[in-house]
RONUGU-705669 format. One record per residue: residue number from 1; residue in one letter; x, y, z of N, C-alpha, C in turn. Coordinates in pm, 1 decimal. Atoms other than C-alpha are relative to their C-alpha. Example, Ala and Ser with C-alpha at 12.3 -4.5 7.8 and 13.67 -1.06 7.14 Angstrom:
<pts>
1,a,89.0,-119.0,0.0,1230.0,-450.0,780.0,90.0,120.0,0.0
2,s,-82.0,-119.0,-6.0,1367.0,-106.0,714.0,-77.0,109.0,73.0
</pts>
This chain:
<pts>
1,m,82.9,38.1,97.4,10555.9,-4182.1,-4511.5,-101.8,-61.8,91.9
2,t,115.4,-58.3,-75.7,10225.8,-4188.5,-4324.8,-4.8,-224.1,-43.0
3,e,37.8,141.0,58.8,10180.5,-4616.6,-4332.7,-120.1,-9.5,-5.3
4,p,113.8,12.6,38.6,9894.9,-4760.6,-4473.1,-118.3,-58.5,104.4
5,l,145.4,27.1,-108.9,9557.7,-4811.2,-4284.9,14.8,-175.5,66.2
6,i,45.6,158.3,-7.9,9585.5,-5201.4,-4300.5,117.3,-75.0,140.2
7,e,-147.7,36.7,-119.8,9961.7,-5196.1,-4116.2,-12.0,8.8,100.0
8,r,-18.3,-27.0,-115.6,9884.6,-5012.8,-3879.6,-113.5,-54.4,105.9
9,q,132.1,93.8,-98.5,9527.9,-5251.8,-3786.6,133.2,-127.2,7.3
10,r,-75.5,155.3,-35.3,9769.0,-5549.1,-3794.0,98.7,44.7,108.8
11,k,-43.4,-33.1,-117.9,10047.3,-5369.8,-3571.9,-107.5,28.3,130.6
12,l,65.2,48.7,-154.7,9787.4,-5329.9,-3306.1,-56.7,-38.2,20.0
13,l,32.6,71.1,-42.0,9626.0,-5561.0,-3301.6,127.6,-146.6,58.1
14,e,-145.4,128.7,-35.3,9996.2,-5820.1,-3262.7,12.2,157.0,130.6
15,y,-30.9,-88.0,-112.5,10074.8,-5529.7,-3010.4,-124.4,-8.7,107.2
16,l,106.4,29.9,-65.8,9745.0,-5623.1,-2834.8,-23.8,-104.8,74.1
17,t,-43.1,132.6,-90.1,9840.7,-5966.5,-2783.2,117.3,-41.5,51.4
18,s,-135.7,28.7,8.8,10174.9,-5900.8,-2719.4,34.6,-97.3,177.9
19,g,-71.9,-12.9,-161.0,10363.4,-6006.3,-2360.7,-35.5,131.2,70.0
20,e,5.3,-158.5,1.0,10386.4,-5624.7,-2372.4,-63.5,77.6,85.8
21,a,36.9,-62.2,-73.3,10105.6,-5517.6,-2307.8,-125.2,-44.6,80.3
22,i,75.4,86.3,-135.9,9894.9,-5778.9,-2141.3,61.3,-17.9,147.5
23,f,-27.0,-41.1,-132.7,10132.5,-5815.8,-1857.5,108.1,60.6,18.2
24,d,-133.3,-125.3,-41.9,10423.5,-5618.5,-1863.6,-77.7,203.9,0.3
25,g,92.8,-144.9,-57.1,10185.0,-5263.0,-1901.1,117.9,94.6,-108.5
26,l,-66.7,-59.1,62.0,10413.4,-5166.4,-2195.0,-40.6,31.0,-45.3
27,p,16.8,-86.3,149.6,10386.6,-4850.5,-2465.0,31.5,-43.0,-107.9
28,p,-26.0,54.9,113.1,10406.3,-4968.3,-2783.1,64.7,92.9,-39.5
29,g,-151.6,-89.6,-7.6,10742.3,-4916.0,-2927.9,-14.0,38.6,-137.4
30,d,-41.9,21.2,116.6,10672.8,-4932.6,-3275.3,-99.1,202.6,-33.8
31,s,52.9,-119.2,-0.5,10622.8,-4519.0,-3426.7,-152.2,25.5,-70.4
32,a,142.9,19.4,117.2,10326.0,-4643.8,-3645.5,-167.3,-8.1,118.3
33,l,122.6,10.1,-101.1,10107.9,-4650.3,-3288.7,-21.4,107.1,36.5
34,a,22.2,-140.4,-39.4,10175.6,-4317.1,-3216.4,-90.6,80.2,14.1
35,g,142.7,-41.0,-23.5,9873.3,-4118.1,-3073.7,-120.9,-92.9,-2.6
36,f,86.3,71.6,-20.7,9724.4,-4409.5,-2967.1,22.7,-33.3,213.2
37,e,20.0,22.5,-134.6,9638.3,-4381.8,-2576.1,51.0,-165.0,77.1
38,w,-77.9,104.9,-20.3,9861.3,-4638.8,-2444.3,-75.4,-121.8,93.4
39,t,140.8,43.3,-124.6,9651.2,-4699.4,-2094.3,-104.7,-85.7,-22.0
40,r,97.5,73.8,13.6,9354.3,-4804.4,-2262.2,30.4,-94.8,-90.3
41,l,-32.2,160.1,78.1,9477.1,-5031.4,-2521.7,63.4,-88.2,118.1
42,r,-15.0,136.1,-75.4,9656.8,-5224.9,-2238.6,-145.3,31.2,133.3
43,l,183.8,66.0,-48.4,9280.9,-5253.6,-2062.7,-46.2,-40.4,-51.0
44,e,46.2,51.3,101.4,9159.7,-5322.5,-2398.2,127.3,-131.8,-5.1
45,a,-96.3,183.1,-43.9,9480.2,-5622.6,-2386.4,-114.3,-121.2,106.4
46,r,-41.0,63.5,-87.0,9423.5,-5710.8,-2075.2,-198.8,-28.9,-2.3
47,f,153.3,10.3,39.5,9010.5,-5715.1,-2137.0,-38.2,-179.7,-45.6
48,s,48.7,110.7,126.1,9060.5,-5935.9,-2447.3,78.3,-156.0,37.4
49,f,-130.5,88.1,-22.3,9394.0,-6142.7,-2285.3,-136.2,-111.0,106.9
50,s,156.5,52.5,-113.8,9042.5,-6227.2,-2003.9,-106.8,-80.0,-51.4
51,k,149.2,75.8,86.4,8755.3,-6351.4,-2224.8,89.7,-120.5,-75.2
52,r,-27.5,85.0,65.8,9023.9,-6565.2,-2399.8,39.0,-134.0,106.8
53,i,10.0,73.7,-51.3,9096.4,-6743.4,-2118.2,-83.1,-46.1,97.2
54,d,71.3,67.5,-58.7,8830.9,-6761.5,-1945.3,-112.6,-76.1,-130.4
55,k,72.2,96.2,95.5,8672.4,-6948.3,-2268.6,84.2,-141.7,26.4
56,i,-98.6,101.4,-28.3,8930.3,-7176.5,-2233.1,-23.2,-69.2,112.4
57,r,26.9,69.0,-112.5,8889.8,-7237.3,-1887.6,-128.7,-62.2,49.7
58,a,123.2,46.0,15.7,8484.2,-7284.0,-1944.3,31.0,-121.2,-24.6
59,l,-9.5,161.9,81.6,8582.2,-7627.8,-2175.9,140.1,-123.2,80.0
60,l,-136.0,143.5,-7.4,8927.2,-7768.9,-1969.9,-33.2,79.5,160.7
61,p,7.8,-22.7,-178.4,8808.2,-7669.1,-1586.9,92.7,-83.0,149.4
62,l,-114.5,70.9,-90.4,9018.6,-7958.9,-1408.9,109.6,-18.9,-121.6
63,t,-147.1,-42.8,-25.6,9331.3,-7890.3,-1609.7,-10.7,117.0,57.9
64,f,-36.0,-90.8,-97.9,9327.4,-7574.6,-1481.9,39.1,48.2,136.3
65,a,-60.9,11.2,-96.1,9312.1,-7678.8,-1151.3,115.2,-51.9,41.0
66,l,-140.7,18.2,14.0,9606.2,-7866.5,-1238.2,98.2,90.9,-11.0
67,l,-189.1,-80.0,49.3,9840.6,-7577.1,-1336.7,-7.3,39.9,109.4
68,g,-36.9,-49.7,-97.2,9814.4,-7468.2,-1003.4,61.6,87.0,64.3
69,e,-109.4,-118.8,8.6,10127.6,-7232.0,-891.7,79.9,58.3,-149.8
70,k,-21.6,34.5,82.2,10219.4,-7302.5,-1221.6,-101.6,93.3,-139.0
71,r,146.4,-60.7,51.8,9914.5,-7100.4,-1403.4,95.9,108.1,-66.0
72,d,-48.7,-132.5,57.6,10028.7,-6776.7,-1437.0,121.8,53.1,-133.6
73,d,-99.8,53.3,126.6,10365.6,-6883.7,-1629.5,-44.1,-24.1,-82.2
74,i,74.0,56.9,110.1,10201.6,-7116.3,-1835.2,-76.4,100.7,-113.3
75,l,50.1,-43.0,93.8,9932.2,-6899.6,-1988.9,84.3,129.9,-2.2
76,r,-51.5,-77.4,69.0,10175.2,-6637.2,-2031.1,109.0,-106.3,-127.6
77,n,-87.3,111.6,111.1,10408.4,-6906.2,-2272.8,-64.9,-4.2,-114.4
78,f,87.8,-4.4,51.2,10062.2,-6946.2,-2392.8,-19.6,125.2,-73.1
79,t,89.4,-110.1,73.1,9949.6,-6593.2,-2499.5,130.5,21.9,-76.7
80,v,-103.5,-81.3,74.0,10328.4,-6488.8,-2615.8,1.5,-126.1,-126.4
81,s,-52.4,110.6,84.8,10341.8,-6826.1,-2816.6,-53.1,-22.7,-120.7
82,c,105.0,16.4,130.8,10021.5,-6879.9,-3000.6,-131.8,147.3,57.0
83,p,31.5,-109.8,-14.0,9848.2,-6531.0,-3056.2,-147.0,-20.8,-29.3
84,p,128.0,43.7,-15.2,9439.7,-6593.7,-3083.6,-43.9,-8.7,-166.1
85,r,4.4,12.1,155.1,9319.3,-6706.7,-3446.7,-158.2,10.3,-30.5
86,s,171.5,-54.7,17.9,8941.3,-6705.8,-3349.3,-72.4,34.5,108.1
87,i,79.6,-93.2,-102.0,8685.6,-6613.2,-3121.5,-60.2,-127.3,72.3
88,a,67.6,86.5,3.9,8543.8,-6946.2,-3101.2,61.8,-84.9,116.7
89,r,-78.8,53.2,-91.0,8584.2,-7135.5,-2786.6,29.1,-150.5,13.3
90,i,2.9,119.5,2.8,8614.4,-7448.4,-2876.5,205.2,-23.4,-135.1
91,d,-113.9,52.2,72.9,8901.3,-7391.5,-3131.7,104.2,129.2,91.0
92,n,-103.1,-3.4,-95.1,9116.9,-7192.9,-2838.7,64.0,-100.2,90.6
93,a,-30.4,182.1,-64.3,9063.4,-7494.2,-2633.2,121.2,-92.2,-43.2
94,a,-66.4,57.5,11.3,9206.5,-7696.2,-2859.4,202.7,21.2,-32.3
95,e,-195.8,-65.3,-14.5,9560.0,-7436.8,-2909.2,40.9,17.9,104.2
96,f,-41.4,-5.8,-106.8,9587.1,-7452.3,-2560.3,91.4,-199.5,13.1
97,c,11.5,127.0,-29.1,9575.8,-7819.6,-2560.0,145.8,-49.1,-97.0
98,d,-73.1,28.5,43.9,9766.3,-7809.7,-2868.1,227.5,44.1,95.4
99,f,-93.4,-36.0,-59.4,10057.2,-7616.6,-2664.6,75.4,-84.1,100.6
100,l,-38.8,79.6,-128.9,10048.9,-7831.9,-2365.5,51.2,-123.9,-30.4
101,r,-64.9,106.6,85.2,10137.4,-8135.7,-2602.5,95.6,-16.0,27.5
102,e,-122.4,-52.3,81.0,10394.3,-7929.6,-2769.5,82.4,12.2,137.4
103,r,-99.7,-52.5,-70.3,10552.8,-7798.3,-2436.0,-14.9,-23.9,154.6
104,g,22.1,-25.5,-163.0,10366.8,-7834.8,-2116.7,111.4,-168.0,83.0
105,e,-31.7,49.7,-76.9,10634.0,-8083.0,-2012.8,105.3,45.8,55.2
106,s,-118.9,-88.5,-16.0,10933.4,-7877.5,-2029.3,-69.8,105.2,104.6
107,l,28.1,-114.5,-114.6,10718.0,-7623.5,-1840.3,-79.7,-53.0,137.9
108,v,52.5,54.2,-147.7,10567.3,-7850.9,-1575.9,35.9,-137.4,3.1
109,p,-85.7,123.6,6.3,10808.4,-8116.0,-1568.8,-63.6,-178.5,102.9
110,a,55.8,121.2,-125.6,10601.2,-8306.0,-1255.4,-93.0,-9.5,0.1
111,l,166.7,39.1,70.3,10254.0,-8306.0,-1450.5,50.7,-48.0,-119.4
112,p,3.2,49.4,112.8,10382.2,-8481.5,-1771.3,-117.1,-40.9,-60.5
113,w,76.9,56.1,135.0,10053.5,-8647.7,-1852.0,-114.3,130.4,25.8
114,l,81.6,-95.3,-42.6,9881.6,-8291.5,-1770.9,-85.2,56.9,-195.4
115,s,88.2,-16.6,144.1,9836.8,-8270.6,-2194.1,-108.8,-138.7,-13.4
116,d,87.6,78.3,21.2,9639.6,-8583.2,-2151.6,-107.4,7.7,14.3
117,v,174.9,-2.0,-55.7,9369.7,-8496.3,-1918.0,-83.2,191.7,-75.2
118,a,50.4,-97.8,52.6,9361.4,-8149.9,-2110.0,-122.2,-75.6,-193.2
119,a,19.1,57.4,175.1,9280.1,-8370.6,-2481.4,-141.9,-83.6,73.0
120,c,146.5,49.5,-31.4,9033.2,-8563.3,-2261.1,-139.2,96.6,-0.8
121,e,97.0,-114.6,-23.7,8865.2,-8205.1,-2161.1,-59.5,70.7,-159.3
122,l,-23.3,-83.5,121.3,8907.6,-8100.8,-2500.3,-172.4,-163.5,-84.6
123,a,140.5,81.5,75.5,8681.6,-8435.8,-2641.7,-82.4,17.0,25.4
124,f,93.4,-29.7,-93.1,8433.7,-8356.1,-2346.9,-100.5,85.2,-107.2
125,a,14.8,-120.5,111.4,8389.9,-8042.5,-2577.6,-69.3,-48.3,-116.0
126,r,38.2,-27.9,133.9,8342.3,-8175.9,-2881.9,-128.7,-121.9,-31.7
127,v,67.3,67.7,18.7,8117.4,-8431.8,-2807.6,-146.6,71.6,30.0
128,r,89.3,-60.2,-35.4,7904.7,-8208.7,-2613.9,-93.3,97.8,-124.0
129,m,-27.2,-143.0,78.1,7905.7,-7925.7,-2910.3,-108.1,-70.2,-192.3
130,g,21.7,92.8,127.2,7834.7,-8278.2,-3198.2,12.0,42.2,-49.5
131,v,-111.7,53.0,109.5,8109.4,-8381.6,-3334.6,-109.3,-49.3,-99.4
132,d,81.5,97.3,106.5,7954.5,-8547.7,-3605.4,124.5,-65.5,-99.9
133,r,-100.2,78.5,70.6,8190.7,-8820.2,-3779.3,-2.7,-48.0,-133.7
134,r,34.6,101.5,134.2,8017.4,-8973.9,-4050.2,-30.2,88.3,-150.6
135,g,-30.9,-54.2,122.4,8063.1,-8699.5,-4330.0,-116.9,-52.2,-111.2
136,a,113.9,-10.4,123.6,7880.7,-8734.1,-4644.7,24.1,-155.6,-73.0
137,t,-32.4,136.1,-23.3,8061.5,-9104.7,-4695.7,-218.6,-101.6,-1.5
138,e,102.4,121.2,-30.4,7745.8,-9378.3,-4757.2,138.4,-116.3,-44.7
139,t,-75.7,163.8,-21.0,7907.6,-9767.5,-4667.2,-145.3,-40.0,-35.2
140,s,15.7,41.5,19.7,7801.3,-10010.6,-4765.0,-119.7,-119.4,56.1
141,v,77.6,91.6,-156.4,7487.5,-10260.4,-4611.3,40.2,-111.2,68.9
142,g,-133.9,120.3,-108.8,7621.3,-10471.9,-4330.8,134.2,92.7,72.8
143,t,-147.4,-97.8,-16.4,7918.5,-10195.3,-4284.9,-6.8,62.8,93.5
144,p,3.5,-83.2,-107.0,7978.4,-10088.6,-3985.4,44.3,165.1,-21.8
145,r,-45.3,-147.8,-4.3,8064.2,-9698.9,-3934.3,51.8,14.3,153.0
146,l,57.1,-63.4,-136.7,8165.7,-9491.0,-3622.8,-120.0,101.0,5.1
147,a,103.5,-39.7,-49.0,7927.1,-9413.7,-3455.6,-77.1,147.6,-32.0
148,l,-18.3,-136.6,-18.4,7800.6,-9052.0,-3411.8,46.5,64.3,108.8
149,n,-35.2,-56.1,-172.4,7959.0,-8815.8,-3152.9,80.9,-90.5,75.4
150,v,-136.5,83.1,-64.7,8242.5,-9011.8,-3054.4,124.5,3.6,-39.9
151,v,-102.8,-43.7,3.1,8547.7,-8876.7,-3002.1,150.0,-134.5,39.7
152,l,-120.8,59.2,-71.5,8921.7,-9134.5,-3002.6,100.4,83.3,28.8
153,l,-88.2,-41.4,-71.8,9169.5,-9075.2,-2774.1,130.8,-112.7,59.5
154,r,-71.5,91.5,-9.6,9501.2,-9233.1,-2773.4,78.6,115.5,130.3
155,c,-140.5,-64.2,-86.7,9705.0,-9089.5,-2456.5,131.3,-66.0,46.5
156,r,-106.3,32.4,-46.8,10032.4,-9137.5,-2249.9,-57.4,-34.5,129.0
157,y,72.6,9.8,-122.7,9901.4,-9172.1,-1953.3,-149.1,-48.9,16.3
158,n,143.4,16.3,-0.7,9612.4,-9318.5,-1781.3,-101.3,71.8,94.9
159,v,65.0,-130.1,-53.3,9434.7,-9008.8,-1683.4,-111.1,-63.9,76.5
160,a,123.5,13.1,-41.7,9090.8,-9169.1,-1565.0,-39.1,7.1,94.6
161,a,37.3,-21.8,-114.8,9148.3,-9117.5,-1248.7,-83.3,207.7,41.8
162,f,20.6,-163.0,-40.5,9078.3,-8710.1,-1244.4,-94.7,7.8,-42.4
163,f,116.9,-10.7,53.4,8794.6,-8784.9,-1412.0,-109.7,-82.2,96.7
164,e,136.3,11.6,-112.7,8617.1,-8976.2,-1100.3,19.4,43.4,130.0
165,k,-32.3,-50.6,-126.8,8841.0,-8815.6,-836.5,-20.3,165.5,59.4
166,g,-1.0,-115.7,-11.6,8901.3,-8491.0,-974.0,183.4,65.5,-14.8
167,p,-179.7,-96.4,-9.0,9275.6,-8254.5,-907.6,51.9,-125.4,70.4
168,d,-108.6,51.8,-35.6,9367.2,-8462.7,-607.6,19.2,-140.5,-58.6
169,a,-57.6,142.2,-2.2,9388.0,-8786.1,-739.7,101.5,-40.4,-37.9
170,s,-163.1,18.3,-50.9,9696.4,-8996.7,-695.4,82.5,31.5,-228.8
171,a,-112.4,36.9,170.9,9980.2,-8937.7,-1030.3,-54.5,-119.4,-31.2
172,p,-2.8,168.0,96.1,9918.6,-9193.5,-1312.0,58.7,-26.4,-13.6
173,e,-88.2,90.9,95.4,10095.2,-9460.4,-1468.7,57.3,27.1,-54.5
174,r,5.5,-53.9,171.3,10244.0,-9361.4,-1781.6,-6.5,-195.6,-20.2
175,r,47.4,124.5,122.9,10068.8,-9643.2,-2030.1,-90.7,46.3,-25.8
176,e,53.9,-103.1,198.2,9981.3,-9576.0,-2366.6,-199.9,-68.4,20.4
177,t,67.1,32.6,-45.0,9642.8,-9592.8,-2252.7,-120.0,62.9,-129.8
178,f,62.0,-82.1,167.5,9334.4,-9591.2,-2578.0,-157.1,7.9,49.1
179,l,157.0,-34.2,-128.0,8992.9,-9423.2,-2454.7,-139.5,50.7,-106.6
180,a,58.6,-51.1,111.9,8671.0,-9371.2,-2668.5,-97.9,127.5,48.1
181,v,103.9,-109.1,-81.5,8448.1,-9045.0,-2529.0,-161.9,0.8,-99.5
182,q,165.4,12.9,108.4,8038.8,-9037.9,-2657.6,-140.4,74.8,100.1
183,l,120.3,-100.7,-112.6,7772.3,-8818.9,-2571.0,-152.8,-105.9,33.0
184,s,122.4,57.7,-72.2,7510.4,-9022.4,-2314.3,-128.5,103.7,-32.2
185,e,149.7,-70.9,-9.1,7118.7,-8959.0,-2387.9,-55.7,-80.8,140.5
186,p,85.0,-174.5,45.8,6895.9,-8872.5,-2229.7,69.7,115.2,119.9
187,a,-85.5,-104.5,-57.7,7156.6,-8684.9,-1976.8,73.1,55.3,-42.4
188,l,-95.6,-111.7,63.8,7370.7,-8518.6,-2249.1,149.1,14.8,88.9
189,r,-118.1,37.7,-55.5,7682.8,-8637.8,-2058.8,87.5,-106.8,-35.8
190,p,-115.2,68.6,50.3,8000.6,-8748.3,-2189.1,37.8,-135.7,87.6
191,r,-36.0,125.9,-43.3,8090.3,-9139.8,-2151.2,123.0,0.4,-76.7
192,v,-178.2,19.2,32.1,8490.5,-9223.1,-2153.7,-30.8,-194.0,24.7
193,f,-2.8,138.9,-26.5,8520.5,-9602.4,-2263.4,178.5,-64.4,21.9
194,a,-64.1,114.5,69.5,8843.8,-9796.1,-2248.3,29.6,-122.2,-111.9
195,l,35.0,50.4,133.0,8939.4,-9942.2,-2551.0,131.1,-96.8,14.8
196,s,-176.9,35.4,18.8,9209.1,-10235.6,-2623.4,23.5,33.5,-135.0
197,t,-143.5,-12.6,47.5,9482.7,-10240.7,-2845.2,-145.0,37.1,-135.2
198,d,88.3,-21.1,162.5,9215.6,-10337.8,-3156.2,-107.5,-14.8,53.9
199,a,199.6,-96.6,25.7,8883.5,-10222.1,-3050.7,70.8,167.5,-29.5
200,y,-43.9,-147.2,57.6,9090.1,-9869.3,-3113.1,59.0,6.6,-185.8
201,a,-13.9,22.0,125.0,9209.1,-9992.0,-3437.7,-83.8,-13.8,-76.7
202,f,167.4,76.4,98.8,8871.2,-10125.4,-3563.5,-23.5,132.9,16.4
203,l,89.0,-117.3,19.4,8742.8,-9762.8,-3457.1,51.0,124.7,-85.7
204,n,-112.1,-101.6,40.0,9037.9,-9549.5,-3596.0,-9.4,-43.1,-171.0
205,a,52.9,41.2,215.5,8986.6,-9748.7,-3960.2,-135.5,70.4,-10.3
206,l,137.8,-72.2,42.9,8622.7,-9645.0,-3901.7,-10.8,153.9,-43.3
207,a,-4.6,-189.2,58.6,8723.2,-9251.5,-3900.1,54.1,12.7,-100.8
208,d,-36.5,-30.1,151.7,8896.4,-9339.1,-4163.7,-64.7,-7.7,-90.7
209,t,87.3,-51.2,153.2,8707.3,-9226.3,-4486.3,32.2,-118.0,-107.0
210,r,-117.1,86.5,146.7,8986.0,-9409.5,-4703.2,9.8,-177.8,29.1
211,q,-29.4,136.9,-11.2,8946.6,-9768.9,-4526.6,-122.9,-58.5,15.7
212,l,69.0,54.1,7.3,8622.1,-9788.5,-4536.3,-97.2,-75.0,-88.4
213,s,46.4,115.0,92.5,8614.3,-10030.4,-4831.5,25.1,-157.5,54.6
214,r,-33.4,76.6,-48.1,8798.7,-10224.2,-4570.7,-70.6,-168.3,47.3
215,d,101.7,4.8,-65.9,8561.7,-10548.1,-4486.7,56.5,-76.7,76.2
216,f,44.6,-31.8,-167.7,8489.6,-10562.3,-4153.8,-58.8,-136.9,76.8
217,n,91.2,159.9,-48.8,8300.4,-10903.1,-4164.2,91.8,-84.5,32.0
218,a,-120.4,72.3,-21.7,8657.4,-11063.0,-4135.2,-82.0,-97.5,168.8
219,s,33.0,100.8,-87.4,8596.1,-11385.7,-3903.5,45.8,75.9,141.4
220,e,-83.4,-39.3,-107.8,8838.1,-11164.2,-3596.9,-61.3,137.1,28.8
221,f,23.7,-152.0,-58.6,8639.7,-10830.6,-3604.9,-155.7,-71.6,80.2
222,v,161.1,-22.1,8.4,8261.0,-11013.0,-3566.0,-39.3,56.6,155.4
223,s,53.5,5.8,-108.5,8272.8,-11074.2,-3163.4,38.3,159.1,24.4
224,l,-47.7,-164.6,-102.8,8465.9,-10706.9,-3060.1,-112.8,84.0,-142.9
225,r,128.7,-73.8,44.3,8177.8,-10550.9,-3350.9,-123.0,-13.4,96.6
226,g,120.9,63.5,-117.7,7883.2,-10744.5,-3131.5,49.9,147.8,38.7
227,e,4.7,-20.1,-107.8,8050.9,-10569.9,-2845.0,-17.3,154.7,-34.5
228,l,5.4,-101.2,-7.0,8130.5,-10233.2,-2986.9,-179.0,132.9,-19.5
229,v,115.0,-1.1,19.0,7799.8,-10251.3,-3118.4,-121.7,119.5,114.3
230,a,53.5,-25.2,-123.8,7666.4,-10270.5,-2774.9,-10.6,123.2,47.5
231,c,-0.2,-101.9,-47.9,7781.2,-9962.8,-2635.5,-41.0,110.8,-53.1
232,g,10.7,-161.9,48.9,7683.7,-9749.2,-2892.6,100.5,135.7,-91.3
233,l,-173.2,-102.8,64.0,8048.5,-9668.7,-3033.3,-27.6,-29.3,-193.4
234,i,9.3,-9.9,129.8,7965.2,-9803.4,-3360.2,-146.2,-49.3,-70.2
235,e,123.4,22.0,75.5,7649.5,-9849.4,-3596.7,-23.9,-75.2,-140.4
236,i,10.5,88.3,98.4,7562.3,-10068.5,-3854.6,-122.7,63.2,-83.6
237,n,120.8,-43.3,54.7,7425.2,-9992.5,-4186.3,-84.5,-107.1,-67.1
238,a,100.2,119.5,-38.1,7125.7,-10176.0,-4237.7,-74.8,35.5,-163.7
</pts>
């Protein structure tokens, strides 16, 4: 019995995103795909793979530079483990960042900080795209809230040097590091702020709408709040 068209389409997409089609050039083994010219399918698979990787590389150039000789192996592992779910650049870059966070150290033990570099570059992309954390929730007068286009990061390594010196920077030390990334005007370039533990906790609470009712006028937050307002990381609802 002939399989339903929708099932043949599902199997075709599964084949086109498989390692067998993209990297090995093997014909489809499923009889449901009999009749397709598999050499053309392979070309389509390679073309789609290249477009996806180009989207990710465009947002994570430093991460790709750090991959070095391991790049092909890592991209194959990523492609086999994480079939595309979206055509958007930011979604594909986020999937690659998740992959590196979950498996990066086992694939590249010499670069345990790789996922932190990728997370920073993804944050740059998010602020460039205009991520708005305000949402629809209104805050009371005088209550601070996280400023527009700020992304908070908690890294295991202090990777700031890579964004100053490039991929040739010295290996970073393992040290829990808190960062805030914000879009800077008028150049529209991301700025990176190193945060203290208290400042990170304060900003993270503002990003969580469930905590907006908390009294942020407490004396222990007064000086911290003023510093963050001066940096443009928080805003006060007048």
